[in-house]
N, CA and C atoms as a LAMMPS dump frame, in Angstrom:
ITEM: TIMESTEP
0
ITEM: NUMBER OF ATOMS
444
ITEM: BOX BOUNDS ff ff ff
-5.0000000000000000e+02 5.0000000000000000e+02
-5.0000000000000000e+02 5.0000000000000000e+02
-5.0000000000000000e+02 5.0000000000000000e+02
ITEM: ATOMS id mol type element x y z
1 1 1 N -19.303 1.329 35.611
2 1 2 C -19.416 1.885 34.59
3 1 3 C -18.291 2.674 34.018
4 2 1 N -17.657 3.416 35.119
5 2 2 C -16.671 4.423 34.881
6 2 3 C -15.375 3.831 34.645
7 3 1 N -15.19 2.708 34.956
8 3 2 C -13.869 1.966 34.733
9 3 3 C -13.907 1.408 33.146
10 4 1 N -14.989 0.955 32.805
11 4 2 C -15.177 0.315 31.48
12 4 3 C -14.973 1.589 30.372
13 5 1 N -15.474 2.601 30.576
14 5 2 C -15.428 3.908 29.844
15 5 3 C -13.846 4.27 29.766
16 6 1 N -12.993 4.21 30.842
17 6 2 C -11.762 4.442 31.103
18 6 3 C -10.974 3.615 30.162
19 7 1 N -11.377 2.273 30.519
20 7 2 C -10.533 1.176 29.62
21 7 3 C -10.627 1.478 28.264
22 8 1 N -11.864 1.679 27.812
23 8 2 C -12.083 1.989 26.314
24 8 3 C -11.411 2.963 25.855
25 9 1 N -11.534 4.022 26.646
26 9 2 C -10.868 5.355 26.228
27 9 3 C -9.241 4.98 25.908
28 10 1 N -8.467 4.388 27.204
29 10 2 C -7.058 4.076 27.104
30 10 3 C -6.92 3.282 26.078
31 11 1 N -7.53 2.359 25.567
32 11 2 C -7.596 1.348 24.503
33 11 3 C -7.413 2.11 23.071
34 12 1 N -8.335 2.896 22.846
35 12 2 C -8.707 3.644 21.557
36 12 3 C -7.263 4.657 21.436
37 13 1 N -7.183 5.467 22.543
38 13 2 C -6.055 6.294 22.389
39 13 3 C -4.656 5.673 22.364
40 14 1 N -4.629 4.539 23.072
41 14 2 C -3.276 4.067 22.971
42 14 3 C -3.021 3.064 21.597
43 15 1 N -4.195 2.447 21.014
44 15 2 C -3.922 1.884 19.748
45 15 3 C -3.726 2.994 18.623
46 16 1 N -4.324 4.159 18.785
47 16 2 C -4.148 5.216 17.502
48 16 3 C -2.573 5.567 17.774
49 17 1 N -1.876 5.556 18.816
50 17 2 C -0.538 6.231 18.911
51 17 3 C 0.419 5.035 18.938
52 18 1 N -0.021 3.768 19.016
53 18 2 C 0.701 2.531 18.878
54 18 3 C 1.806 2.553 17.59
55 19 1 N 1.506 3.149 16.449
56 19 2 C 2.168 3.25 15.523
57 19 3 C 3.474 4.159 15.455
58 20 1 N 3.482 4.872 16.566
59 20 2 C 4.477 5.787 16.729
60 20 3 C 4.991 5.776 18.193
61 21 1 N 5.306 4.466 18.679
62 21 2 C 5.994 4.23 20.002
63 21 3 C 7.465 4.831 20.02
64 22 1 N 8.132 4.672 18.796
65 22 2 C 9.603 4.916 18.819
66 22 3 C 9.945 6.125 17.808
67 23 1 N 10.863 6.667 17.994
68 23 2 C 11.456 7.618 16.85
69 23 3 C 11.834 6.922 15.763
70 24 1 N 11.391 7.522 14.675
71 24 2 C 11.672 6.857 13.334
72 24 3 C 13.174 6.527 13.362
73 25 1 N 13.607 5.12 12.994
74 25 2 C 15.217 4.958 12.667
75 25 3 C 15.777 6.027 11.779
76 26 1 N 17.015 6.345 12.122
77 26 2 C 17.685 7.299 11.31
78 26 3 C 18.252 6.521 9.95
79 27 1 N 18.184 5.444 9.883
80 27 2 C 18.702 4.76 8.773
81 27 3 C 17.589 4.537 7.589
82 28 1 N 16.27 4.782 8.481
83 28 2 C 15.07 4.708 7.338
84 28 3 C 14.806 6.133 6.744
85 29 1 N 15.079 7.284 7.652
86 29 2 C 14.959 8.47 7.075
87 29 3 C 16.164 8.783 6.133
88 30 1 N 17.321 8.338 6.343
89 30 2 C 18.379 8.606 5.496
90 30 3 C 18.225 7.929 4.016
91 31 1 N 17.683 6.781 4.318
92 31 2 C 17.523 6.045 2.736
93 31 3 C 16.348 6.688 2.217
94 32 1 N 15.21 6.853 2.791
95 32 2 C 14.405 7.615 1.987
96 32 3 C 14.703 8.894 1.466
97 33 1 N 15.294 9.803 2.051
98 33 2 C 15.862 11.003 1.622
99 33 3 C 16.909 10.835 0.275
100 34 1 N 17.586 9.68 0.474
101 34 2 C 18.403 9.524 -0.605
102 34 3 C 17.824 8.973 -1.954
103 35 1 N 16.536 8.259 -1.489
104 35 2 C 15.911 7.414 -2.716
105 35 3 C 15.079 8.458 -3.289
106 36 1 N 14.45 9.46 -2.497
107 36 2 C 13.338 10.378 -3.055
108 36 3 C 13.703 11.897 -2.343
109 37 1 N 14.638 12.291 -3.131
110 37 2 C 14.978 13.736 -2.456
111 37 3 C 14.122 14.931 -2.761
112 38 1 N 13.263 14.529 -3.605
113 38 2 C 12.304 15.614 -4.265
114 38 3 C 10.915 15.437 -3.65
115 39 1 N 10.762 14.62 -2.495
116 39 2 C 9.511 14.238 -1.765
117 39 3 C 9.121 15.268 -1.29
118 40 1 N 7.643 15.598 -1.069
119 40 2 C 6.757 16.45 -0.238
120 40 3 C 5.945 15.897 0.476
121 41 1 N 5.659 16.568 1.505
122 41 2 C 4.321 16.029 2.468
123 41 3 C 4.589 14.541 3.118
124 42 1 N 5.878 14.632 3.628
125 42 2 C 6.448 13.421 4.088
126 42 3 C 5.778 12.96 5.362
127 43 1 N 5.415 11.717 5.485
128 43 2 C 4.846 11.313 6.8
129 43 3 C 5.517 10.08 7.254
130 44 1 N 6.027 9.725 8.215
131 44 2 C 6.632 8.492 8.445
132 44 3 C 5.626 7.72 9.502
133 45 1 N 5.332 6.399 9.397
134 45 2 C 4.695 5.704 10.168
135 45 3 C 5.323 4.366 10.567
136 46 1 N 5.733 4.261 11.947
137 46 2 C 6.676 3.354 12.439
138 46 3 C 5.854 2.096 12.884
139 47 1 N 5.617 1.075 12.248
140 47 2 C 5.073 0.024 12.85
141 47 3 C 5.875 -1.043 13.379
142 48 1 N 6.901 -0.621 13.97
143 48 2 C 7.93 -1.762 14.559
144 48 3 C 8.135 -2.769 13.613
145 49 1 N 7.577 -3.489 12.685
146 49 2 C 7.776 -4.367 12.005
147 49 3 C 8.391 -3.878 10.758
148 50 1 N 7.86 -2.472 10.367
149 50 2 C 8.403 -1.797 9.2
150 50 3 C 8.161 -0.522 9.286
151 51 1 N 8.594 0.538 8.613
152 51 2 C 8.334 1.769 8.444
153 51 3 C 7.754 2.114 7.154
154 52 1 N 6.631 2.77 6.998
155 52 2 C 5.937 3.094 6.008
156 52 3 C 6.404 4.666 5.982
157 53 1 N 6.712 5.071 4.657
158 53 2 C 6.642 6.615 4.35
159 53 3 C 5.567 7.083 3.396
160 54 1 N 4.833 7.89 3.693
161 54 2 C 3.667 8.379 2.872
162 54 3 C 4.08 9.689 2.219
163 55 1 N 4.071 9.949 0.992
164 55 2 C 4.657 11.33 0.554
165 55 3 C 4.006 11.593 -0.703
166 56 1 N 4.391 12.585 -1.558
167 56 2 C 3.85 13.09 -2.795
168 56 3 C 5.013 13.098 -3.614
169 57 1 N 5.229 12.871 -4.653
170 57 2 C 6.12 13.206 -5.718
171 57 3 C 5.579 13.551 -6.942
172 58 1 N 6.14 14.261 -7.914
173 58 2 C 5.615 14.411 -9.337
174 58 3 C 4.849 13.456 -9.706
175 59 1 N 4.875 12.002 -9.432
176 59 2 C 4.152 11.226 -10.272
177 59 3 C 2.989 10.836 -9.265
178 60 1 N 2.758 11.42 -8.286
179 60 2 C 1.547 11.105 -7.251
180 60 3 C 1.705 10.681 -5.943
181 61 1 N 0.719 10.291 -5.339
182 61 2 C 0.496 9.846 -4.055
183 61 3 C 1.292 8.427 -3.946
184 62 1 N 2.186 8.424 -2.882
185 62 2 C 3.108 7.242 -2.719
186 62 3 C 3.206 6.674 -1.366
187 63 1 N 3.835 5.315 -1.093
188 63 2 C 4.191 4.928 0.108
189 63 3 C 5.104 3.991 0.03
190 64 1 N 6.174 4.34 0.703
191 64 2 C 7.295 3.593 0.487
192 64 3 C 7.513 2.79 1.852
193 65 1 N 8.055 1.357 1.697
194 65 2 C 8.124 0.647 3.048
195 65 3 C 9.653 0.195 2.847
196 66 1 N 10.087 0.437 4.395
197 66 2 C 11.547 0.035 4.714
198 66 3 C 11.387 -0.866 5.985
199 67 1 N 12.475 -1.684 5.978
200 67 2 C 12.73 -2.422 7.305
201 67 3 C 13.338 -1.433 8.193
202 68 1 N 13.255 -1.677 9.698
203 68 2 C 13.595 -0.71 10.667
204 68 3 C 15.293 -0.581 10.13
205 69 1 N 16.099 -1.442 9.529
206 69 2 C 17.483 -0.912 9.382
207 69 3 C 17.628 -0.333 8.061
208 70 1 N 16.334 0.279 7.415
209 70 2 C 16.768 1.153 6.15
210 70 3 C 16.526 0.526 4.89
211 71 1 N 16.453 -0.915 4.975
212 71 2 C 16.529 -1.787 3.717
213 71 3 C 14.999 -1.454 2.901
214 72 1 N 15.011 -1.105 1.852
215 72 2 C 13.871 -0.467 1.024
216 72 3 C 13.151 -1.89 0.696
217 73 1 N 11.787 -1.837 0.665
218 73 2 C 11.138 -3.092 0.585
219 73 3 C 10.394 -2.913 -0.493
220 74 1 N 9.584 -1.774 -0.929
221 74 2 C 8.513 -1.446 -1.767
222 74 3 C 8.134 -0.169 -1.948
223 75 1 N 7.679 0.255 -2.853
224 75 2 C 6.946 1.651 -2.841
225 75 3 C 5.908 1.468 -3.893
226 76 1 N 4.703 1.972 -3.212
227 76 2 C 3.317 1.758 -4.005
228 76 3 C 2.878 3.17 -4.474
229 77 1 N 2.366 3.287 -5.585
230 77 2 C 1.951 4.512 -6.227
231 77 3 C 0.465 4.313 -6.508
232 78 1 N -0.263 5.286 -6.058
233 78 2 C -1.901 5.065 -6.368
234 78 3 C -1.965 5.335 -7.837
235 79 1 N -2.794 4.642 -8.491
236 79 2 C -2.957 4.95 -10.059
237 79 3 C -4.346 4.735 -10.576
238 80 1 N -4.638 5.189 -11.823
239 80 2 C -5.97 5.171 -12.17
240 80 3 C -5.972 3.697 -13.042
241 81 1 N -7.247 2.906 -12.816
242 81 2 C -7.312 1.599 -13.741
243 81 3 C -7.161 2.05 -15.024
244 82 1 N -7.918 2.907 -15.489
245 82 2 C -7.831 3.073 -16.952
246 82 3 C -6.45 3.272 -17.58
247 83 1 N -5.448 3.926 -16.834
248 83 2 C -4.03 4.094 -17.294
249 83 3 C -2.988 2.864 -17.107
250 84 1 N -3.576 1.964 -16.66
251 84 2 C -2.73 0.827 -16.501
252 84 3 C -2.124 0.444 -17.915
253 85 1 N -0.975 -0.472 -17.882
254 85 2 C -0.65 -0.862 -19.203
255 85 3 C -1.566 -1.899 -19.951
256 86 1 N -1.93 -1.632 -21.289
257 86 2 C -3.074 -2.665 -21.714
258 86 3 C -2.789 -4.053 -21.516
259 87 1 N -1.536 -4.739 -21.407
260 87 2 C -1.053 -6.274 -20.827
261 87 3 C -1.97 -6.33 -19.742
262 88 1 N -1.885 -5.55 -18.707
263 88 2 C -2.392 -5.605 -17.371
264 88 3 C -3.949 -5.691 -17.308
265 89 1 N -4.462 -4.742 -18.239
266 89 2 C -5.766 -4.762 -18.57
267 89 3 C -6.432 -5.87 -19.134
268 90 1 N -5.726 -6.334 -20.113
269 90 2 C -6.093 -7.507 -20.862
270 90 3 C -6.107 -8.626 -19.951
271 91 1 N -5.027 -8.918 -19.025
272 91 2 C -4.884 -9.827 -18.047
273 91 3 C -6.151 -9.895 -17.177
274 92 1 N -6.554 -8.585 -16.614
275 92 2 C -7.72 -8.501 -15.763
276 92 3 C -9.019 -9.122 -16.694
277 93 1 N -9.044 -8.598 -17.812
278 93 2 C -10.213 -9.087 -18.625
279 93 3 C -10.369 -10.513 -19.015
280 94 1 N -9.184 -11.048 -18.829
281 94 2 C -9.34 -12.561 -18.878
282 94 3 C -9.416 -13.474 -17.734
283 95 1 N -9.578 -12.569 -16.409
284 95 2 C -9.71 -13.151 -15.222
285 95 3 C -11.111 -13.607 -14.956
286 96 1 N -11.132 -14.092 -13.655
287 96 2 C -12.564 -14.671 -13.543
288 96 3 C -13.461 -13.324 -12.591
289 97 1 N -12.716 -12.307 -12.326
290 97 2 C -13.22 -11.141 -11.87
291 97 3 C -13.618 -10.302 -12.739
292 98 1 N -13.248 -10.326 -14.114
293 98 2 C -13.867 -9.484 -15.119
294 98 3 C -15.446 -9.634 -15.449
295 99 1 N -16.207 -9.629 -14.309
296 99 2 C -17.577 -9.836 -14.816
297 99 3 C -18.467 -8.644 -14.035
298 100 1 N -19.824 -8.463 -14.609
299 100 2 C -20.63 -7.554 -13.967
300 100 3 C -20.953 -7.464 -12.319
301 101 1 N -20.482 -8.616 -11.818
302 101 2 C -20.855 -8.59 -10.568
303 101 3 C -19.573 -7.918 -9.669
304 102 1 N -18.259 -8.112 -10.234
305 102 2 C -17.151 -7.444 -9.562
306 102 3 C -16.845 -6.207 -10.136
307 103 1 N -16.551 -5.168 -9.238
308 103 2 C -16.196 -3.734 -9.811
309 103 3 C -14.8 -3.54 -9.157
310 104 1 N -14.144 -2.722 -10.161
311 104 2 C -12.658 -2.271 -9.92
312 104 3 C -13.081 -1.017 -9.02
313 105 1 N -12.37 -1.036 -7.87
314 105 2 C -12.464 0.02 -6.762
315 105 3 C -10.891 0.983 -6.963
316 106 1 N -10.026 0.433 -7.188
317 106 2 C -8.771 1.155 -7.184
318 106 3 C -7.668 0.498 -7.924
319 107 1 N -6.463 0.926 -8.214
320 107 2 C -5.522 0.568 -8.787
321 107 3 C -4.25 0.92 -8.216
322 108 1 N -3.115 0.475 -8.3
323 108 2 C -1.728 0.793 -7.747
324 108 3 C -0.664 0.116 -8.607
325 109 1 N 0.481 0.642 -8.598
326 109 2 C 1.836 0.134 -9.228
327 109 3 C 2.551 0.029 -7.836
328 110 1 N 3.151 -1.366 -7.821
329 110 2 C 4.064 -1.56 -6.789
330 110 3 C 5.494 -1.677 -7.302
331 111 1 N 6.549 -1.156 -6.997
332 111 2 C 7.929 -0.993 -7.401
333 111 3 C 8.653 -1.774 -6.318
334 112 1 N 9.259 -2.896 -6.759
335 112 2 C 9.954 -3.75 -5.986
336 112 3 C 11.766 -3.78 -6.302
337 113 1 N 12.506 -4.13 -5.195
338 113 2 C 13.803 -4.277 -5.654
339 113 3 C 14.073 -5.02 -6.926
340 114 1 N 15.155 -4.86 -7.5
341 114 2 C 15.63 -5.548 -8.913
342 114 3 C 14.88 -5.014 -9.825
343 115 1 N 14.287 -3.856 -9.852
344 115 2 C 13.344 -3.173 -10.93
345 115 3 C 12.257 -4.056 -11.321
346 116 1 N 11.679 -4.796 -10.408
347 116 2 C 10.394 -5.603 -10.562
348 116 3 C 9.321 -4.591 -10.362
349 117 1 N 8.199 -4.869 -11.074
350 117 2 C 7.054 -4.238 -11.165
351 117 3 C 5.853 -5.12 -10.827
352 118 1 N 4.829 -4.548 -10.022
353 118 2 C 3.738 -5.435 -9.707
354 118 3 C 2.562 -4.539 -9.87
355 119 1 N 1.575 -4.742 -10.37
356 119 2 C 0.262 -3.842 -10.586
357 119 3 C -0.967 -4.611 -9.516
358 120 1 N -1.423 -3.767 -8.959
359 120 2 C -2.405 -4.166 -7.955
360 120 3 C -3.774 -3.435 -8.321
361 121 1 N -4.977 -4.464 -8.525
362 121 2 C -6.154 -3.95 -8.963
363 121 3 C -7.15 -4.593 -7.492
364 122 1 N -7.793 -3.403 -6.986
365 122 2 C -8.751 -3.621 -5.95
366 122 3 C -10.278 -4.001 -6.601
367 123 1 N -10.951 -5.377 -6.365
368 123 2 C -12.009 -5.421 -6.931
369 123 3 C -12.871 -5.842 -5.629
370 124 1 N -14.612 -5.526 -5.919
371 124 2 C -15.367 -5.882 -4.82
372 124 3 C -16.479 -6.258 -5.432
373 125 1 N -17.092 -7.442 -4.763
374 125 2 C -18.565 -7.979 -5.43
375 125 3 C -19.487 -7.183 -4.451
376 126 1 N -19.243 -6.793 -3.132
377 126 2 C -20.035 -6.699 -2.059
378 126 3 C -19.521 -6.169 -1.099
379 127 1 N -19.919 -5.818 -0.011
380 127 2 C -19.501 -5.171 1.391
381 127 3 C -18.446 -6.183 1.922
382 128 1 N -18.727 -7.523 1.602
383 128 2 C -17.88 -8.684 2.309
384 128 3 C -16.852 -9.188 1.425
385 129 1 N -17.129 -9.567 -0.067
386 129 2 C -16.387 -10.02 -1.011
387 129 3 C -15.595 -8.984 -1.581
388 130 1 N -14.283 -8.854 -0.887
389 130 2 C -13.152 -7.722 -1.584
390 130 3 C -11.868 -8.429 -1.841
391 131 1 N -10.997 -8.126 -2.929
392 131 2 C -9.894 -8.646 -3.012
393 131 3 C -9.008 -7.898 -4
394 132 1 N -7.64 -7.984 -3.497
395 132 2 C -6.549 -7.558 -4.044
396 132 3 C -6.147 -8.446 -5.371
397 133 1 N -5.812 -8.074 -6.667
398 133 2 C -5.55 -8.77 -7.741
399 133 3 C -4.027 -8.359 -8.19
400 134 1 N -3.018 -9.289 -8.251
401 134 2 C -1.705 -8.64 -8.305
402 134 3 C -1.283 -9.337 -9.713
403 135 1 N -1.047 -8.368 -10.715
404 135 2 C -0.512 -8.879 -12.024
405 135 3 C 0.85 -8.479 -12.185
406 136 1 N 1.898 -9.128 -13.028
407 136 2 C 3.039 -8.823 -13.488
408 136 3 C 2.995 -8.102 -14.737
409 137 1 N 4.018 -7.417 -14.861
410 137 2 C 3.901 -6.536 -16.144
411 137 3 C 3.512 -7.014 -17.42
412 138 1 N 3.343 -8.285 -17.6
413 138 2 C 3.065 -8.882 -18.989
414 138 3 C 1.359 -9.289 -19.017
415 139 1 N 0.735 -8.821 -17.656
416 139 2 C -0.663 -9.067 -17.342
417 139 3 C -0.941 -10.316 -16.876
418 140 1 N -0.119 -11.106 -16.464
419 140 2 C -0.305 -12.55 -15.765
420 140 3 C -1.078 -12.155 -14.365
421 141 1 N -1.967 -12.635 -13.891
422 141 2 C -2.355 -12.862 -12.538
423 141 3 C -1.39 -13.571 -12.018
424 142 1 N -0.93 -13.101 -10.639
425 142 2 C -0.012 -13.712 -10.036
426 142 3 C -0.521 -14.315 -8.601
427 143 1 N -1.297 -13.584 -8.086
428 143 2 C -2.092 -13.806 -7.001
429 143 3 C -3.398 -13.002 -6.452
430 144 1 N -4.168 -13.733 -5.912
431 144 2 C -5.316 -12.888 -5.354
432 144 3 C -5.258 -12.84 -3.874
433 145 1 N -5.663 -11.74 -3.207
434 145 2 C -5.827 -12.129 -1.667
435 145 3 C -7.121 -11.18 -1.223
436 146 1 N -7.374 -11.769 -0.323
437 146 2 C -8.627 -11.101 0.656
438 146 3 C -8.382 -9.532 1.103
439 147 1 N -9.196 -8.85 1.083
440 147 2 C -9.183 -7.319 1.741
441 147 3 C -10.182 -7.004 2.407
442 148 1 N -10.082 -5.937 3.101
443 148 2 C -11.291 -5.41 3.833
444 148 3 C -11.564 -3.999 3.113
């Protein structure tokens, strides 16, 4: 019994610390500081595949993603659904998810390289049926994906 508890304890604590196995690459911190010089409450999360930087800027809570060599992949900003552009809300209203069964739970703006922008809306039908809907700036539904 003691071995089982020990194994579970090691797995729980080992998994929670897994995200920070190595020191954040200098290329990432330098790229982030150059891109967001006025960021506050900065927290780095190294996932080995990429590095996420959680921070606050004057526009709200954000998460930037970088490759290990400092290449910026995207930045996500929490957003209020009602404040999304009219075209995006119209696109949502025309989707099959604009029913009383599906409820909007959250929204975000995703900034991508080449000045591309995506809007993500999380909808939920019940505890098991949850989806992310991705719209372009014209309100066209680009894709949907399952989420937890």
